[in-house]
C-alpha positions as CSV (number, residue, x, y, z in Angstrom):
1,M,63.5,-44.1,13.7
2,S,64.3,-45.8,17.0
3,N,62.8,-49.2,16.3
4,V,60.1,-51.2,14.6
5,R,57.8,-51.1,17.5
6,N,57.6,-47.4,17.5
7,L,56.9,-47.3,13.7
8,K,54.1,-49.8,14.2
9,K,52.7,-47.7,17.0
10,D,52.9,-44.6,14.7
11,I,51.0,-46.4,11.9
12,N,48.4,-47.5,14.4
13,Y,47.9,-44.1,16.0
14,V,47.9,-42.0,12.8
15,L,45.4,-44.2,11.0
16,G,43.3,-44.8,14.1
17,D,43.0,-41.0,14.6
18,I,42.0,-40.6,11.0
19,I,39.3,-43.2,11.4
20,E,38.1,-41.6,14.6
21,A,37.9,-38.2,12.9
22,V,35.7,-39.7,10.2
23,Y,33.4,-41.1,12.9
24,V,33.2,-37.7,14.6
25,W,32.3,-36.2,11.3
26,E,29.6,-38.8,10.7
27,Y,28.2,-38.3,14.2
28,S,28.0,-34.5,13.8
29,N,26.6,-34.7,10.2
30,T,23.9,-37.3,10.6
31,D,21.8,-35.7,7.8
32,K,24.5,-36.2,5.1
33,D,25.3,-39.3,3.1
34,T,28.1,-41.5,4.5
35,K,29.3,-43.2,1.4
36,K,32.4,-41.0,1.0
37,S,33.3,-41.2,4.7
38,E,33.0,-45.0,4.7
39,A,35.3,-45.0,1.7
40,I,37.9,-43.0,3.6
41,I,37.6,-45.5,6.5
42,D,38.1,-48.4,4.1
43,E,41.1,-46.7,2.5
44,A,42.6,-46.1,6.0
45,I,42.2,-49.7,6.9
46,A,43.8,-50.8,3.6
47,T,46.7,-48.4,4.1
48,F,47.2,-49.8,7.6
49,D,47.3,-53.4,6.3
50,E,49.7,-52.4,3.5
51,L,52.1,-50.5,5.7
52,I,52.2,-53.2,8.4
53,A,53.0,-55.8,5.8
54,K,55.9,-53.6,4.6
55,V,57.2,-53.2,8.1
56,N,57.0,-57.0,8.7
57,D,58.8,-57.8,5.3
58,S,61.8,-59.8,6.4
59,S,63.4,-59.9,2.9
60,V,64.6,-56.3,3.1
61,T,68.4,-55.9,3.2
62,N,68.7,-52.3,4.3
63,K,66.1,-52.1,7.1
64,K,66.9,-48.5,8.2
65,A,66.3,-47.1,4.7
66,H,63.2,-49.3,4.3
67,F,61.7,-48.1,7.5
68,K,62.4,-44.5,6.6
69,I,60.5,-45.0,3.3
70,V,57.6,-46.6,5.1
71,N,57.5,-43.7,7.6
72,Q,57.4,-41.2,4.7
73,E,54.7,-43.2,3.0
74,L,52.7,-43.1,6.2
75,E,53.0,-39.3,6.3
76,D,52.0,-38.9,2.7
77,K,49.0,-41.2,2.8
78,G,48.0,-39.7,6.2
79,R,48.0,-36.2,4.8
80,A,46.0,-37.4,1.7
81,L,43.3,-39.0,4.0
82,I,43.1,-35.9,6.1
83,E,42.6,-33.7,3.0
84,K,39.7,-36.0,2.0
85,I,38.2,-35.6,5.5
86,N,38.4,-31.9,5.2
87,K,36.6,-32.0,1.8
88,L,33.6,-33.8,3.3
């Protein structure tokens, strides 16, 4: 992890791409109910807020290890959201 700025960009890009994928699904499936897809978008936004708050937490003593954990959490939650999109 080179720096905090790159981690914030990664969080933004990953979750932004997930939200964009949901919008593409909704656009191509206009005949289907969008409650599940809207829930995925809400979860992605909540995940974004949670991860950014963790990155900005100044009370952490070992920042390198903390950022590594946040990065791993981003990967795990991102994969879970992608799996939910694939199940739509």
